[in-house]
C-alpha positions as CSV (number, residue, x, y, z in Angstrom):
1,X,215.3,321.8,53.1
2,X,212.4,324.2,53.5
3,X,209.1,322.4,53.0
4,X,205.9,324.5,52.8
5,X,203.9,321.3,52.9
6,X,201.0,323.0,54.6
7,X,200.2,324.9,51.4
8,X,199.1,321.7,49.6
9,X,197.1,319.4,51.6
10,X,196.5,316.0,50.0
11,X,193.9,313.6,51.6
12,X,195.1,311.7,54.6
13,X,196.8,308.5,53.5
14,X,195.5,305.0,54.4
15,X,197.4,304.6,57.7
16,X,195.7,307.7,59.1
17,X,192.2,306.6,57.9
18,X,192.8,303.1,59.3
19,X,193.8,304.4,62.7
20,X,190.8,306.8,62.8
21,X,188.5,303.9,61.9
22,X,190.0,301.8,64.8
23,X,189.3,304.7,67.2
24,X,185.7,304.9,65.9
25,X,185.2,301.1,66.0
26,X,186.1,301.0,69.7
27,X,183.8,303.8,70.6
28,X,180.9,302.5,68.6
29,X,181.2,299.0,70.0
30,X,180.9,300.5,73.5
31,X,177.4,301.7,72.6
32,X,176.0,298.2,71.9
33,X,173.9,298.0,75.0
34,X,174.9,295.5,77.6
35,X,177.4,294.0,75.3
36,X,178.9,297.4,74.8
37,X,179.2,298.0,78.5
38,X,181.1,294.7,78.8
39,X,183.4,295.6,75.8
40,X,184.1,299.0,77.3
41,X,185.0,297.5,80.8
42,X,187.2,294.9,79.0
43,X,188.9,297.3,76.7
44,X,189.5,299.9,79.4
45,X,191.0,297.3,81.7
46,X,193.4,296.1,79.1
47,X,194.3,299.1,77.0
48,X,193.9,302.3,79.1
49,X,196.8,303.7,81.1
50,X,196.3,303.3,84.9
51,X,197.8,305.8,87.3
52,X,197.5,303.1,90.0
53,X,200.0,300.8,88.2
54,X,202.3,303.7,87.4
55,X,202.5,304.6,91.1
56,X,203.2,300.9,91.9
57,X,206.1,301.1,89.4
58,X,207.5,304.2,91.1
59,X,207.3,302.3,94.4
60,X,209.3,299.4,92.9
61,X,206.5,297.0,92.9
62,X,205.7,294.5,90.2
63,X,202.9,295.3,87.7
64,X,201.1,293.3,85.0
65,X,202.5,293.2,81.5
66,X,199.5,295.1,80.1
67,X,200.6,298.2,82.0
68,X,203.7,298.4,79.8
69,X,201.7,297.9,76.6
70,X,199.2,300.6,77.7
71,X,201.8,303.3,77.0
72,X,201.0,302.5,73.4
73,X,197.4,301.4,73.4
74,X,195.6,304.0,75.6
75,X,195.4,306.4,72.6
76,X,193.0,304.2,70.7
77,X,190.3,304.5,73.4
78,X,188.2,307.7,74.0
79,X,185.9,308.8,76.8
80,X,182.8,309.3,74.7
81,X,181.6,310.3,71.3
82,X,182.4,314.0,71.7
83,X,185.9,313.1,72.9
84,X,186.3,310.9,69.8
85,X,184.9,313.5,67.4
86,X,187.1,316.3,68.6
87,X,190.3,314.1,68.6
88,X,189.3,312.4,65.4
89,X,188.9,315.7,63.5
90,X,192.3,317.0,64.6
91,X,194.0,313.6,64.1
92,X,192.8,313.5,60.5
93,X,194.0,317.0,59.8
94,X,197.4,317.1,61.4
95,X,198.0,313.3,61.1
96,X,197.2,313.5,57.4
97,X,199.8,316.2,56.8
98,X,202.4,314.4,58.9
99,X,201.8,310.9,57.4
100,X,202.1,312.3,53.9
101,X,205.4,314.1,54.9
102,X,206.9,311.2,56.9
103,X,205.5,308.1,55.4
104,X,203.5,305.5,57.4
105,X,206.4,304.0,59.3
106,X,207.9,307.2,60.7
107,X,204.4,308.5,61.3
108,X,203.6,305.4,63.5
109,X,206.9,306.0,65.4
110,X,205.8,309.6,66.0
111,X,202.3,308.5,67.1
112,X,203.5,305.9,69.6
113,X,206.5,307.9,70.9
114,X,204.3,310.9,71.6
115,X,201.6,308.8,73.2
116,X,204.2,307.1,75.4
117,X,205.7,310.5,76.4
118,X,202.2,311.8,77.2
119,X,201.5,308.8,79.5
120,X,204.8,309.2,81.2
121,X,204.3,312.8,82.0
122,X,200.7,312.3,83.0
123,X,201.8,309.6,85.4
124,X,204.5,311.8,86.9
125,X,202.4,315.0,87.2
126,X,198.8,313.7,87.8
127,X,197.7,314.3,91.5
128,X,194.1,313.1,91.4
129,X,192.5,309.7,92.1
130,X,195.1,307.0,91.7
131,X,192.5,304.8,90.1
132,X,192.1,307.3,87.2
133,X,192.6,306.0,83.7
134,X,194.2,307.9,80.8
135,X,192.6,307.5,77.4
136,X,192.5,309.4,74.1
137,X,194.7,310.3,71.2
138,X,195.4,313.9,72.4
139,X,198.9,313.0,73.7
140,X,199.8,311.9,70.2
141,X,198.0,314.9,68.7
142,X,200.1,317.3,70.8
143,X,203.1,315.3,69.6
144,X,202.1,316.2,66.1
145,X,202.1,319.8,67.1
146,X,205.4,319.5,68.8
147,X,207.0,318.1,65.6
148,X,205.4,320.8,63.4
149,X,206.7,323.5,65.7
150,X,210.2,322.0,65.8
151,X,210.2,322.1,62.0
152,X,209.0,325.7,62.2
153,X,211.6,326.7,64.7
154,X,214.3,325.2,62.5
155,X,212.9,327.2,59.6
156,X,212.9,330.4,61.6
157,X,216.6,329.8,62.6
158,X,217.5,329.2,59.0
159,X,215.7,332.1,57.4
160,X,215.4,334.7,60.1
161,X,211.6,334.7,59.7
162,X,209.6,336.5,62.4
163,X,209.0,334.5,65.6
164,X,205.6,336.1,66.4
165,X,203.4,333.2,65.1
166,X,205.6,330.5,66.7
167,X,205.4,332.1,70.1
168,X,201.8,333.1,69.7
169,X,200.9,329.4,69.1
170,X,203.0,328.3,72.1
171,X,201.3,330.9,74.4
172,X,197.8,330.0,73.1
173,X,198.4,326.3,73.7
174,X,199.8,327.0,77.2
175,X,196.8,329.2,78.1
176,X,194.4,326.6,76.7
177,X,195.8,323.9,78.8
178,X,195.9,326.1,81.9
179,X,192.2,326.6,81.4
180,X,191.6,322.9,80.8
181,X,193.4,322.1,84.0
182,X,190.4,323.5,85.8
183,X,187.8,321.8,83.7
184,X,187.3,319.0,86.3
185,X,188.4,318.1,89.8
186,X,192.1,318.0,90.0
187,X,192.3,318.7,86.3
188,X,190.7,315.2,85.8
189,X,188.4,316.2,82.9
190,X,191.3,316.9,80.4
191,X,194.7,315.4,80.8
192,X,196.8,318.5,80.2
193,X,199.8,316.6,81.6
194,X,199.6,314.1,78.6
195,X,199.3,317.1,76.3
196,X,202.5,318.5,77.7
197,X,204.3,315.2,77.5
198,X,203.1,314.5,74.0
199,X,204.3,318.0,72.8
200,X,207.8,317.5,74.3
201,X,208.0,314.0,72.9
202,X,207.0,315.3,69.4
203,X,209.5,318.1,69.6
204,X,212.4,315.9,70.7
205,X,211.8,313.2,68.1
206,X,211.3,315.5,65.1
207,X,214.9,315.7,64.1
208,X,215.4,312.0,64.1
209,X,212.3,311.4,62.0
210,X,213.1,314.0,59.4
211,X,216.7,315.3,59.5
212,X,216.9,318.7,57.8
213,X,213.2,319.2,57.4
214,X,212.1,322.8,58.1
215,X,209.0,324.9,57.2
216,X,206.4,327.1,58.6
217,X,203.7,325.4,60.7
218,X,200.1,325.4,59.6
219,X,199.1,326.1,63.2
């Protein structure tokens, strides 16, 4: 079916607001003075995705259980208020549309699958400090974009609509991430690898989440 769901944009459903509030609660707790510093260290040690442990897995070594759960948890942490605000705004916009289209269960599957794909590709392609930690919801957000673009591609294939906008977005996202790769030493400031992995994850899982759904993308 063709679904122009981007033409009517109801408010984000409770699942999206709940997740956004969890993002915010973590970040705000980290600003409670000495207690916040302790909470940040504790949360990052338990929830963020460590390149160090990923490399140990590739070397065939044992790793703690929290490494495996970090594929799903790192997206709830952010590297500061600006990071949170940027990701939070996009999460509410795109996540709201997708949660309304998919329902809460399939939306959560998309979020966690895209996050995990982002962590996997970041671990494989990141070449900086092995003690670096991956945090932020941007892997999942790029998974949202991947799903939307997969639906758009299906719509183009079914209707013969022009491909200009589709490829324009792909090129723009590619150029943006190339630029972001130089934002810090070794691309450390922005995890473009997680963006790539999240996008591919969202693209691949889209047909399973919503068989037959197609429609032009809002981005």
